[in-house]
BADREN-632410 format. One record per residue (C-alpha): residue number from 1; residue in one letter; x, y, z. Coordinates in steps of 0.25 Angstrom, whole numbers, always signed. Layout:
! BADREN-632410
@n=NUM, res=a, x=X, y=Y, z=Z
...
//
This chain:
! BADREN-632410
@n=1, res=m, x=+582, y=+443, z=+375
@n=2, res=y, x=+581, y=+428, z=+375
@n=3, res=v, x=+567, y=+427, z=+379
@n=4, res=r, x=+562, y=+437, z=+369
@n=5, res=l, x=+572, y=+436, z=+357
@n=6, res=i, x=+577, y=+421, z=+357
@n=7, res=e, x=+568, y=+411, z=+363
@n=8, res=p, x=+555, y=+416, z=+357
@n=9, res=r, x=+561, y=+414, z=+343
@n=10, res=r, x=+568, y=+400, z=+346
@n=11, res=l, x=+559, y=+391, z=+339
@n=12, res=e, x=+560, y=+376, z=+343
@n=13, res=i, x=+553, y=+364, z=+337
@n=14, res=g, x=+546, y=+355, z=+347
@n=15, res=c, x=+544, y=+340, z=+342
@n=16, res=h, x=+535, y=+330, z=+348
@n=17, res=e, x=+531, y=+316, z=+344
@n=18, res=i, x=+517, y=+311, z=+348
@n=19, res=g, x=+512, y=+297, z=+347
@n=20, res=l, x=+498, y=+298, z=+342
@n=21, res=g, x=+499, y=+288, z=+330
@n=22, res=k, x=+490, y=+278, z=+338
@n=23, res=g, x=+498, y=+266, z=+333
@n=24, res=s, x=+498, y=+270, z=+319
@n=25, res=d, x=+510, y=+270, z=+309
@n=26, res=r, x=+506, y=+283, z=+302
@n=27, res=p, x=+517, y=+293, z=+300
@n=28, res=p, x=+521, y=+304, z=+310
@n=29, res=l, x=+512, y=+317, z=+310
@n=30, res=r, x=+520, y=+330, z=+312
@n=31, res=i, x=+512, y=+341, z=+318
@n=32, res=l, x=+517, y=+355, z=+319
@n=33, res=h, x=+512, y=+362, z=+331
@n=34, res=l, x=+513, y=+377, z=+331
@n=35, res=s, x=+507, y=+387, z=+341
@n=36, res=d, x=+507, y=+401, z=+347
@n=37, res=f, x=+513, y=+409, z=+336
@n=38, res=h, x=+508, y=+421, z=+343
@n=39, res=a, x=+511, y=+431, z=+331
@n=40, res=s, x=+514, y=+444, z=+338
@n=41, res=p, x=+524, y=+455, z=+339
@n=42, res=v, x=+533, y=+445, z=+347
@n=43, res=v, x=+531, y=+433, z=+338
@n=44, res=s, x=+533, y=+437, z=+323
@n=45, res=l, x=+527, y=+430, z=+311
@n=46, res=a, x=+541, y=+427, z=+306
@n=47, res=f, x=+544, y=+419, z=+319
@n=48, res=i, x=+530, y=+412, z=+317
@n=49, res=a, x=+534, y=+409, z=+303
@n=50, res=k, x=+548, y=+403, z=+308
@n=51, res=a, x=+540, y=+394, z=+317
@n=52, res=i, x=+531, y=+389, z=+306
@n=53, res=d, x=+542, y=+387, z=+296
@n=54, res=l, x=+550, y=+378, z=+307
@n=55, res=g, x=+537, y=+370, z=+310
@n=56, res=l, x=+535, y=+368, z=+295
@n=57, res=q, x=+549, y=+363, z=+293
@n=58, res=l, x=+544, y=+351, z=+302
@n=59, res=q, x=+535, y=+347, z=+291
@n=60, res=p, x=+522, y=+345, z=+299
@n=61, res=d, x=+510, y=+337, z=+295
@n=62, res=l, x=+500, y=+345, z=+303
@n=63, res=i, x=+501, y=+359, z=+309
@n=64, res=c, x=+494, y=+363, z=+322
@n=65, res=l, x=+494, y=+378, z=+327
@n=66, res=t, x=+489, y=+380, z=+341
@n=67, res=g, x=+485, y=+395, z=+342
@n=68, res=d, x=+490, y=+408, z=+346
@n=69, res=f, x=+494, y=+413, z=+332
@n=70, res=i, x=+494, y=+427, z=+337
@n=71, res=t, x=+496, y=+435, z=+350
@n=72, res=r, x=+483, y=+443, z=+353
@n=73, res=k, x=+483, y=+451, z=+340
@n=74, res=f, x=+491, y=+451, z=+327
@n=75, res=d, x=+490, y=+459, z=+314
@n=76, res=e, x=+499, y=+452, z=+303
@n=77, res=f, x=+489, y=+440, z=+300
@n=78, res=a, x=+493, y=+441, z=+285
@n=79, res=a, x=+507, y=+439, z=+288
@n=80, res=y, x=+504, y=+428, z=+298
@n=81, res=t, x=+496, y=+420, z=+288
@n=82, res=r, x=+508, y=+419, z=+279
@n=83, res=v, x=+516, y=+414, z=+291
@n=84, res=l, x=+506, y=+403, z=+295
@n=85, res=s, x=+502, y=+399, z=+280
@n=86, res=p, x=+514, y=+389, z=+279
@n=87, res=l, x=+508, y=+380, z=+290
@n=88, res=a, x=+496, y=+376, z=+282
@n=89, res=k, x=+503, y=+374, z=+269
@n=90, res=a, x=+513, y=+364, z=+276
@n=91, res=a, x=+503, y=+355, z=+283
@n=92, res=p, x=+488, y=+355, z=+288
@n=93, res=a, x=+488, y=+366, z=+299
@n=94, res=f, x=+478, y=+368, z=+310
@n=95, res=a, x=+476, y=+378, z=+322
@n=96, res=c, x=+469, y=+382, z=+334
@n=97, res=l, x=+468, y=+396, z=+340
@n=98, res=g, x=+475, y=+401, z=+353
@n=99, res=n, x=+471, y=+411, z=+363
@n=100, res=h, x=+479, y=+423, z=+356
@n=101, res=d, x=+472, y=+420, z=+343
@n=102, res=g, x=+459, y=+428, z=+347
@n=103, res=g, x=+447, y=+427, z=+356
@n=104, res=l, x=+443, y=+428, z=+370
@n=105, res=w, x=+456, y=+426, z=+377
@n=106, res=v, x=+465, y=+436, z=+368
@n=107, res=r, x=+455, y=+446, z=+366
@n=108, res=k, x=+456, y=+450, z=+381
@n=109, res=r, x=+471, y=+452, z=+378
@n=110, res=r, x=+469, y=+461, z=+366
@n=111, res=g, x=+469, y=+450, z=+356
@n=112, res=y, x=+459, y=+447, z=+345
@n=113, res=e, x=+444, y=+445, z=+349
@n=114, res=d, x=+443, y=+433, z=+340
@n=115, res=t, x=+451, y=+423, z=+332
@n=116, res=k, x=+447, y=+427, z=+318
@n=117, res=r, x=+461, y=+433, z=+314
@n=118, res=v, x=+469, y=+420, z=+318
@n=119, res=r, x=+458, y=+412, z=+312
@n=120, res=q, x=+460, y=+419, z=+299
@n=121, res=l, x=+475, y=+418, z=+300
@n=122, res=l, x=+474, y=+403, z=+301
@n=123, res=a, x=+464, y=+402, z=+289
@n=124, res=d, x=+473, y=+411, z=+281
@n=125, res=c, x=+485, y=+402, z=+283
@n=126, res=g, x=+478, y=+389, z=+281
@n=127, res=v, x=+478, y=+384, z=+295
@n=128, res=e, x=+465, y=+378, z=+300
@n=129, res=l, x=+460, y=+383, z=+313
@n=130, res=l, x=+453, y=+372, z=+321
@n=131, res=h, x=+445, y=+380, z=+331
@n=132, res=n, x=+437, y=+370, z=+340
@n=133, res=r, x=+436, y=+360, z=+328
@n=134, res=a, x=+443, y=+348, z=+323
@n=135, res=t, x=+448, y=+343, z=+309
@n=136, res=d, x=+452, y=+329, z=+305
@n=137, res=l, x=+465, y=+327, z=+297
@n=138, res=r, x=+473, y=+316, z=+291
@n=139, res=i, x=+488, y=+318, z=+290
@n=140, res=k, x=+499, y=+307, z=+287
@n=141, res=d, x=+489, y=+296, z=+291
@n=142, res=w, x=+485, y=+303, z=+303
@n=143, res=n, x=+471, y=+306, z=+306
@n=144, res=l, x=+470, y=+318, z=+315
@n=145, res=h, x=+459, y=+326, z=+322
@n=146, res=l, x=+464, y=+340, z=+324
@n=147, res=v, x=+456, y=+348, z=+334
@n=148, res=g, x=+458, y=+363, z=+336
@n=149, res=l, x=+453, y=+370, z=+349
@n=150, res=g, x=+449, y=+384, z=+352
@n=151, res=d, x=+458, y=+391, z=+362
@n=152, res=l, x=+456, y=+389, z=+377
@n=153, res=w, x=+459, y=+403, z=+382
@n=154, res=a, x=+450, y=+409, z=+371
@n=155, res=k, x=+439, y=+400, z=+377
@n=156, res=e, x=+437, y=+394, z=+363
@n=157, res=l, x=+441, y=+379, z=+366
@n=158, res=q, x=+430, y=+370, z=+362
@n=159, res=p, x=+435, y=+355, z=+363
@n=160, res=e, x=+420, y=+351, z=+364
@n=161, res=k, x=+419, y=+356, z=+350
@n=162, res=a, x=+432, y=+353, z=+344
@n=163, res=l, x=+435, y=+339, z=+350
@n=164, res=a, x=+421, y=+334, z=+349
@n=165, res=e, x=+424, y=+332, z=+334
@n=166, res=t, x=+426, y=+317, z=+330
@n=167, res=p, x=+439, y=+314, z=+322
@n=168, res=a, x=+436, y=+308, z=+308
@n=169, res=d, x=+445, y=+297, z=+313
@n=170, res=r, x=+443, y=+292, z=+327
@n=171, res=n, x=+458, y=+288, z=+328
@n=172, res=a, x=+463, y=+302, z=+323
@n=173, res=v, x=+473, y=+309, z=+332
@n=174, res=v, x=+466, y=+321, z=+338
@n=175, res=i, x=+475, y=+333, z=+339
@n=176, res=a, x=+469, y=+346, z=+346
@n=177, res=l, x=+474, y=+360, z=+345
@n=178, res=s, x=+472, y=+369, z=+357
@n=179, res=h, x=+480, y=+381, z=+360
@n=180, res=n, x=+480, y=+380, z=+375
@n=181, res=p, x=+485, y=+367, z=+381
@n=182, res=d, x=+476, y=+370, z=+393
@n=183, res=s, x=+464, y=+366, z=+384
@n=184, res=k, x=+468, y=+352, z=+386
@n=185, res=e, x=+458, y=+350, z=+398
@n=186, res=r, x=+447, y=+355, z=+389
@n=187, res=l, x=+451, y=+345, z=+379
@n=188, res=e, x=+453, y=+333, z=+388
@n=189, res=p, x=+439, y=+327, z=+386
@n=190, res=y, x=+441, y=+326, z=+371
@n=191, res=a, x=+449, y=+316, z=+362
@n=192, res=w, x=+462, y=+321, z=+357
@n=193, res=d, x=+476, y=+316, z=+356
@n=194, res=l, x=+485, y=+329, z=+354
@n=195, res=l, x=+483, y=+343, z=+359
@n=196, res=l, x=+491, y=+354, z=+353
@n=197, res=c, x=+493, y=+367, z=+360
@n=198, res=g, x=+501, y=+380, z=+361
@n=199, res=h, x=+498, y=+392, z=+370
@n=200, res=t, x=+509, y=+390, z=+380
@n=201, res=h, x=+521, y=+394, z=+372
@n=202, res=g, x=+527, y=+384, z=+380
@n=203, res=g, x=+526, y=+393, z=+392
@n=204, res=q, x=+534, y=+404, z=+384
@n=205, res=l, x=+543, y=+406, z=+397
@n=206, res=w, x=+549, y=+394, z=+403
@n=207, res=l, x=+555, y=+398, z=+416
@n=208, res=p, x=+565, y=+389, z=+424
@n=209, res=f, x=+559, y=+383, z=+436
@n=210, res=f, x=+545, y=+389, z=+433
@n=211, res=g, x=+542, y=+383, z=+419
@n=212, res=t, x=+531, y=+390, z=+412
@n=213, res=p, x=+523, y=+398, z=+422
@n=214, res=f, x=+518, y=+407, z=+411
@n=215, res=a, x=+512, y=+396, z=+402
@n=216, res=p, x=+498, y=+400, z=+399
@n=217, res=v, x=+492, y=+387, z=+403
@n=218, res=r, x=+486, y=+381, z=+416
@n=219, res=d, x=+493, y=+367, z=+414
@n=220, res=k, x=+508, y=+370, z=+413
@n=221, res=r, x=+511, y=+356, z=+410
@n=222, res=f, x=+507, y=+359, z=+395
@n=223, res=v, x=+515, y=+371, z=+391
@n=224, res=e, x=+523, y=+365, z=+380
@n=225, res=g, x=+526, y=+351, z=+374
@n=226, res=l, x=+520, y=+338, z=+372
@n=227, res=h, x=+512, y=+332, z=+383
@n=228, res=r, x=+504, y=+320, z=+386
@n=229, res=w, x=+490, y=+323, z=+393
@n=230, res=e, x=+478, y=+314, z=+395
@n=231, res=e, x=+484, y=+304, z=+386
@n=232, res=r, x=+485, y=+314, z=+375
@n=233, res=w, x=+495, y=+324, z=+370
@n=234, res=i, x=+496, y=+339, z=+371
@n=235, res=h, x=+507, y=+347, z=+364
@n=236, res=v, x=+510, y=+362, z=+368
@n=237, res=t, x=+519, y=+369, z=+359
@n=238, res=r, x=+527, y=+381, z=+364
@n=239, res=g, x=+522, y=+389, z=+352
@n=240, res=v, x=+529, y=+398, z=+342
@n=241, res=g, x=+526, y=+412, z=+348
@n=242, res=n, x=+525, y=+418, z=+361
@n=243, res=l, x=+519, y=+430, z=+369
@n=244, res=h, x=+528, y=+442, z=+373
@n=245, res=g, x=+539, y=+437, z=+365
@n=246, res=v, x=+546, y=+429, z=+375
@n=247, res=r, x=+550, y=+414, z=+378
@n=248, res=l, x=+559, y=+407, z=+388
@n=249, res=n, x=+563, y=+393, z=+388
@n=250, res=c, x=+551, y=+390, z=+379
@n=251, res=p, x=+555, y=+393, z=+364
@n=252, res=p, x=+544, y=+393, z=+353
@n=253, res=e, x=+541, y=+380, z=+347
@n=254, res=v, x=+537, y=+373, z=+334
@n=255, res=s, x=+531, y=+360, z=+338
@n=256, res=l, x=+531, y=+347, z=+329
@n=257, res=l, x=+522, y=+335, z=+334
@n=258, res=t, x=+524, y=+322, z=+327
@n=259, res=l, x=+512, y=+312, z=+329
@n=260, res=v, x=+517, y=+297, z=+328
//
């Protein structure tokens, strides 16, 4: 009962401070990082709305969503649009897609053949999809180069396209959105400062003595939290939803990253 009825609904706030100001005296920048809503029979829109409301109470300056908006298939997109719409009304909101959002990987598992439904969902709620492309932003004296990647498992990851774009400001902080943290090796040759990921659900089941053997990544070092890697930062959020309606020692998470 705990694994199914209590922990999957026990939302936590994960906060991290990251030194990317490069010696400037600009004010801190607050980034709300949400991932893996997994709207489905086991993750209700009401619960997703609760997570979004909790995140917006943190008053973010920028919102980044890193994929898996649904699990395989979903048929309440009009209602889902209403749930997601507060995000873009509160702050600039951007997203990348995950392996469940349509395409090669999920269509072999009874999911959608393409990503057009989730793309339309994001467009309808005002969230800008960055699919292997970048955009430049200026928020609170911060010049940002925001890059969104296609999903690794869907074989749509194209860093040679997305990260080849030159920031308008050569000193801009480069933030990359990529659903799967295993994509880091493909991104390593390119210039970026912070990589935001989901996908793992923090392992979803954290077992004493065994850790997270079911985490869907090759590199089990990057299952949750903030990590230093190759003189850059990687943040992997535990995500909001889940698969199969269970979590153990790994509650859902709303993440706030503060750049200083």
